[in-house]
Structures are given as structure tokens and as C-alpha cells.
C-alpha positions, 0 to 999 in steps of 0.5 A: 499500500502506498501512502502520500508523503505528508508535505512539510510546512514552511517553518518561515510562515506563522500564518495558519491559512497560508497556502504553502502550508495547505493542500494545494488541491483543497477548495481554499487553494483553488479559490486563490487560483480563481482570484488570480485568473479573475484579476488577469481578466479584469486587468487584460488591457492594462499594465498593472504593476501594483496592488494595494489590498485593504478592508473596510474593518479589521479582521476581514482577512486582507493579510492572508488574502495578500499573501495567498494571491502573492504566492498564487501569482508567484507560481506562474513564474512572475516575481512578486514582492509582498509589501507590509505597509500596515505600519500600525498593526503589521500582521504580514510581517509576523506571518513571515516571522520578520519581527525585529528586522529592518523594513519599509519604515527603516528604508524610508526613515533611516536609509533615505536620511543618510548624511550627504557629505563627501564621498566616492560616485562608485558608492553613491551614484549621482541619482542617489545623491540628488534623491537624498538631498530632495528627501532631506529638503537641503540647501547648498551646492553639490560638487562632482569632480572627475578626471576631466570635469567638475560639475556643480548642482545648486539646490534650494529646499531640495529642489535643483535650481542650477547646474553649472559645468565648472570647466566648460570650454570657452568657446561653448560658454553662454557669453560667447554665444550672447556675443555671437548671436549679437544679443550683447556687444562685445564691449558689454561682455568685456565689461561684465568680465572686468566687473566680475573679476573686480567684485566677485559677482556673478556674470548673470547678475551684472548682466541684469543689473546693468540692463545688457539683457532681459531677464527672460532671454538670460534665463533661456540661455542659462537653461541650455547651459544647464541641460547640457551640464546634466546630460554631461553629469548623467554619463559620470560613473566614477569621481568624488562628490562633496555637498556643502550646506549653504544658506541660499543667499550665500549661492548668489543665484539671483538669476536661475534657469527657466527649465523643469529640472525634475523632468530632466532629472526623470529622463536622465537619472530616474533609473533603478540601476543607476541608484547604487545606494538606494538600490542596495538599501532596498535590497537589504530589507527585501527577504526571499521566501521558501517560494520561488519568485515570492519575496517580502518587505516587512514593515519594520520599526513602527513609526508614530506617524504612519500616515505621514510616511505613507503619504510622502515623496519617499514612499512614492519613489520607493514604490516606483522603483520597486515596480522596476524590480518585480513584475507585481508588487502587492501591498497590505495596508490598514483598513480604510475606516479606521485610518486614512493610509489606504487612500493615501497609498492608492494614488501611488499604485495601479489600483486597490482590492477590497477584501469583504469578510462575509457577514461581518461588515455591513453593506452601508460600511462597504458602500461608504469605503466604495464612495470614497474611492469614486469621489477621490477618482481611485480605481478599485480593481474588484472586491473579495468576498472572504469566509463564505460559508458555501453551505448556506447557498441561499445567504450567499445568493442573497448577499450578492443580489443586495450588494 
């Protein structure tokens, strides 16, 4: 007589209803395969890389649903990341025995608050430095030095205000272009250069104060130079950096280029592989599971201000970068009615799945949640009816009819 070998439970799982610990042919496991298929069909014409899973109230089964859906999709060969962003009651972290380990909060608060002083561009890429300065709202100048070039980024409250190629060849300088294009006469250029040597004032300030050029024309010329400097900086892979914190007045930037530096940054620098430090920091808090292709990012330390963290630019950047590393991100987050976290996270993702525990949350509360999403124009990908007693078919039918 042959006996089927009993499957060993994954010791990394603390949950009682997680699929690796349940027979693959059970009705419970089949329900998640059905959910996976339904999800694929509902978004067949859309590119869905991230999903929030939440509920109206606590104890509706959102965490188990998130874990099991991730497990089921990972079994199709897709790389899936489970993120515990329920920073108030991080049960997903507990399910995967990640309590006490660094997680999302540590990444957002500690890693992205890393002091920016000086160092090697082999340890911190330019994209890393710009993001760190932005998140820390710093004002000052960032000097990038290589064997061939010296480029300076000027920041105000974390925003790029100007970029200058310090050792730019003379024939490509904007003053030369202004003379060649007959915007200013050669004598005016000589006067500006002479006053710059005597007073130490910037040429742009002298050009404006003496009326040699209109501000819009000067801003346009400066924008051309800044764009060239940023393109040059985008190709730098080695060298050193130094950041000097300075008051805005000390930078003497009375005139700044008229350009959208954020757009240029996204075009030139905003690639996951370019962010050496941030990429390394993300990898340090992402844990593999016993299931191939399934990974978990725990919540980390419990913060005093979960909503502020969820609603930060840091969270948006991290989610965007994680989308590039995984086929799908499933985010478990606090219920909608007790907290605002789910509504704050939703715009940073491609949609929300709402878990509804049968006979637990009444229709009025569910409608209240859905109305909040509709009023905020946030997509709800679908609702999952959980813990249904399939033996009570009449109730099951009536519930859907009324809902």
C-alpha cells in the first residue's frame, strides 16, 4: 500500500491559512487560483504592476488574502513582492516571521536620511545624491569632480535650481554665444568680465543689473547650459562628490535657468540600476521566501506617524523603483475606515482590491468605502468576498443580489 508523503510546513510562515501550508488541491487553494485568473481578466488591457489590498474594517482577512494571492501569482513564474505597509498592525510581517528586522519604515526613514557630505561616486551615484538631497530638503551645492570635469548642482530646499559645468570650454560659454548671436555687444561682455574679476559677482547678476539683457532671454540661455551640464553629469560613473550646506543667499543665484529640472532628472537619471545606494538599501530589507519568485518587505519599526510616511515623496519613489524590480507588488495596508493610509497609498499604485468578510462589515460601511474611492477617482480593481459559508447557498445568493 502506498501512502502520499505529508508535505512539510514552511517554518518561515507563522500564519495558519497560508497556502504553502495547505493542500494544493483544496477548495481554499483553488479559490486563490480563481482569484488570480479573475484578476488577470479584469486588467487584461492594463499594465498593472502594483496592487493595494485592504478592507473596510479589521479582521476581514486582507493579510492572508495578500499573502496567498502573492504565492499563487509567484507560482506562475512572475516575481512578486509582498509589502507590509500596515505600519500600525503589521501582521504580514508577523506571518513571515520578520518581526525585529529592518523593513519599510527603516528604508524610508533611516536609509533615505543618510547624511550627504562627501565620498565616492562608486558608492553613491549622482541619482542617489539628488534624491537624498531632495528628501532631506537641503540647500547648498553639490560638487562632482572627475579626472576631466567639474560639475556643480545648486539646491534650494531639496530642489535643483541650477547646474553648472565649471570647466566648460570657453568657446561654448553662454557669454560667447550672447556675443556671437549679437544679443550683447563685445564691449558689454568685456565690461561684465572685468566687473566679475573686480567684485566677485556673478556674470548673470551684472548682465541684468546693467540692463545688457532681459531676464527671460538670460534665463533661456542659462537653461541651455544647465541642460548640457546635466547630460554630461548623467554619463559620470566615477569620481568624487562633496556637498556643502549653505544658506540660499550665499549661493548668489539671483537668476536661475527657466527649466523643469524634475523632468530632466527623470529623463536622465531616474533608473533603478543608476541608484547604487538606494538600490542597495532596498535589497537589504527585501527577504526571499521558501516559494520561488516570492519576496517580502516587512514593515520594520512601528513609527509614530504612519500616515505621514505613507503620504511622503519617499514612499512614492520607493514604490516606483520597486515596480522596476518586480513583475507585481502587492501592498497590504491598514483598513480604510479606521485610518487614511489606504487612501493615501492608492494613488501611488495601479489599483485596489477590497477584501470583504462575509457577514462582518455591513453594506452601508462597504458602500462608504467605495464612495470614498469614487469621489477621489481612485480605481478599485474588484472586491473579494472572504470566509463565505458555501453551505449556506441561499445566504450567499442573497448577499450578492443585495450588494
